[in-house]
Structures are given as structure tokens and as C-alpha cells.
C-alpha positions in Angstrom: -16.6 -0.8 41.2 -16.4 -0.8 37.4 -15.7 2.1 35.1 -19.4 2.2 34.2 -20.3 2.8 37.8 -17.7 5.5 38.2 -19.0 7.3 35.1 -22.6 7.0 36.3 -21.7 8.5 39.7 -19.8 11.2 37.9 -22.8 12.2 35.9 -25.0 11.9 39.0 -22.7 14.2 40.9 -22.7 16.7 38.1 -26.5 16.6 37.9 -27.0 17.0 41.6 -24.4 19.7 42.2 -25.5 21.8 39.2 -29.1 21.3 40.2 -28.3 22.6 43.6 -26.6 25.7 42.0 -29.7 26.2 39.9 -32.0 26.5 42.9 -29.6 28.3 45.3 -27.9 30.9 43.1 -29.2 34.4 43.2 -27.7 35.3 39.8 -30.0 34.2 37.0 -27.1 33.8 34.6 -25.3 31.4 36.9 -28.5 29.5 37.4 -29.0 29.2 33.6 -25.5 27.9 33.1 -25.9 25.5 36.0 -29.2 24.3 34.3 -27.1 23.7 31.2 -24.8 21.3 33.1 -27.8 19.7 34.7 -29.3 18.9 31.3 -25.9 17.5 30.1 -25.7 15.3 33.2 -29.1 13.9 32.7 -28.3 13.3 29.1 -25.2 11.4 30.1 -27.2 9.3 32.5 -29.7 8.5 29.6 -26.8 7.4 27.4 -25.5 5.1 30.2 -28.9 3.6 30.6 -29.1 2.8 26.9 -31.6 5.5 26.0 -29.4 7.3 23.5 -32.3 8.7 21.5 -33.8 10.4 24.5 -30.3 11.7 25.4 -30.0 13.2 21.9 -33.5 14.7 22.1 -32.7 16.0 25.6 -29.6 17.8 24.3 -31.3 19.1 21.1 -34.5 20.3 22.7 -33.5 21.5 26.1 -29.9 22.5 25.7 -30.0 23.6 22.1 -33.4 25.3 22.1 -34.9 26.2 25.4 -31.8 27.0 27.4 -30.1 29.0 24.6 -33.4 31.0 24.2 -33.5 31.6 27.9 -29.9 32.8 28.0 -30.4 35.1 25.1 -33.6 36.4 26.6 -31.9 37.1 29.9 -28.8 38.6 28.3 -30.8 40.9 26.1 -32.8 42.4 28.9 -31.7 45.8 30.2 -31.3 45.2 33.9 -29.4 42.0 33.8 -27.3 42.6 36.9 -30.1 43.9 39.2 -32.6 41.0 38.7 -34.2 40.3 42.0 -35.7 36.8 41.9 -36.6 36.7 45.6 -40.3 36.5 46.4 -40.1 38.2 49.8 -41.4 35.2 51.7 -39.0 32.7 53.1 -40.3 29.6 54.6 -37.1 27.8 55.5 -38.3 25.9 58.5 -41.4 24.3 56.8 -39.3 23.6 53.7 -36.5 21.9 55.8 -39.1 19.8 57.6 -40.8 18.7 54.4 -37.4 17.9 52.8 -36.4 15.9 55.9 -39.6 13.9 55.9 -39.3 13.1 52.2 -35.6 12.3 52.5 -36.4 10.0 55.5 -39.2 8.2 53.6 -37.0 7.7 50.5 -34.0 6.6 52.5 -36.1 4.1 54.5 -37.7 2.8 51.3 -34.2 2.4 49.8 -32.8 0.6 52.8 -35.6 -1.7 53.8 -36.8 -2.8 50.3 -35.5 -6.1 49.1 -34.3 -5.2 45.7 -34.2 -7.9 43.0 -30.9 -7.8 41.1 -30.2 -9.5 37.9 -27.0 -9.4 35.9 -27.7 -7.1 33.0 -26.4 -7.0 29.5 -24.8 -3.9 28.0 -27.6 -1.7 26.7 -28.1 -1.6 22.9 -28.6 1.6 21.0 -32.2 2.5 20.2 -31.6 5.2 17.6 -31.5 2.9 14.6 -34.7 1.1 15.5 -36.6 4.3 16.3 -35.4 5.9 13.1 -36.6 2.9 11.1 -40.0 3.0 12.8 -40.4 6.8 12.2 -39.4 6.6 8.6 -41.2 3.4 7.7 -44.2 2.6 9.8 -45.1 6.0 11.1 -44.1 8.3 8.3 -47.6 9.7 7.7 -48.0 10.7 11.4 -44.4 12.1 11.4 -45.2 14.3 8.3 -48.5 15.4 9.7 -46.9 16.5 12.9 -44.3 18.5 10.9 -47.1 20.2 9.0 -49.0 20.9 12.3 -45.9 22.4 13.9 -45.4 24.6 10.8 -49.1 25.8 11.0 -48.6 26.6 14.7 -45.5 28.5 14.0 -47.1 30.6 11.2 -50.1 31.2 13.5 -47.9 32.4 16.4 -45.9 34.7 14.1 -49.2 36.1 12.7 -50.6 36.7 16.2 -47.4 38.4 17.3 -47.3 40.6 14.2 -50.9 41.6 14.7 -50.3 42.8 18.2 -47.4 45.1 17.2 -49.5 46.9 14.5 
């Protein structure tokens, strides 16, 4: 087992264990922080697979934007310690049966499939090529998307301001 494999399994373990905490924790703050580690684990796997641009976007958009916004939203609410996220209906048996069936199907597909393996090269970075494409070939579309996002932001602020008056 190489160092690459060990690092991959480490990121996979971080992602799976923190994902389990996200769905099983009753405290929404713990779930949000576990979601943070899940996003970092997925970004690490992206880097190992040679998709460094997607990893950076993953960290910037999900970790930097959405999750921080979620944490601030949760922390700024009044009843942060008494948040009840249970729905009242618990269907453990049908859920366990469905998970068992899906796990069995996936395991049998993984075991009985004849996988083609080829020696692979070390992944090359994609950030430079994507940056050149965005700033040379698709600069007009990139600028138009920026203007469209600015118009959407101004419209959303205008709608939110109108409802408060």
C-alpha cells in the first residue's frame, strides 16, 4: 500500500465518519461542524484524483460560503440549544431494510464485477488550463455571468428591502 492509498483512505474515513455524525447528531451545531469536515474530506479526495479546481471550488463555495452562512444563521437564532430537529416519525425498520438491500446490491456489484485496471499516471493539475480557457476563450461568457449574478443580487436585495417596508 502506497502513501497515496493511505492518504486516500484517510480522507475517505474522515468523509464517511463525519457524514455519519451529520445524519446522526441531534445537535445542529455538531452536525454543521461535521458537515464542514465532510466537505474538507471530499475536497481532499478531489485533490487526490487530480481535480484540483473542483476541490478549490468545493472549499470556496461550500465551506467558505454556504456552511459559514449556515453556522451564523444557526448561532444567531434565539433558541439554539433547544432546537428539536426530530420529525416525530421514526421508520427504523424500513430504513434498515432499504439500507441493507442497497448495501448488498452494491457489495455484490463490487465483488462480482471484473474491473479493468490500468497503471495510471500521476494526475496533472487542471487549474492552469481552466484559468486560461476562462480568461481567453470564454471571457465574454464569464463576464456576462458576472453581470447576471450582480443583477440577481441587486434584485434579491430590492425584494428583501421592499418586504420590510
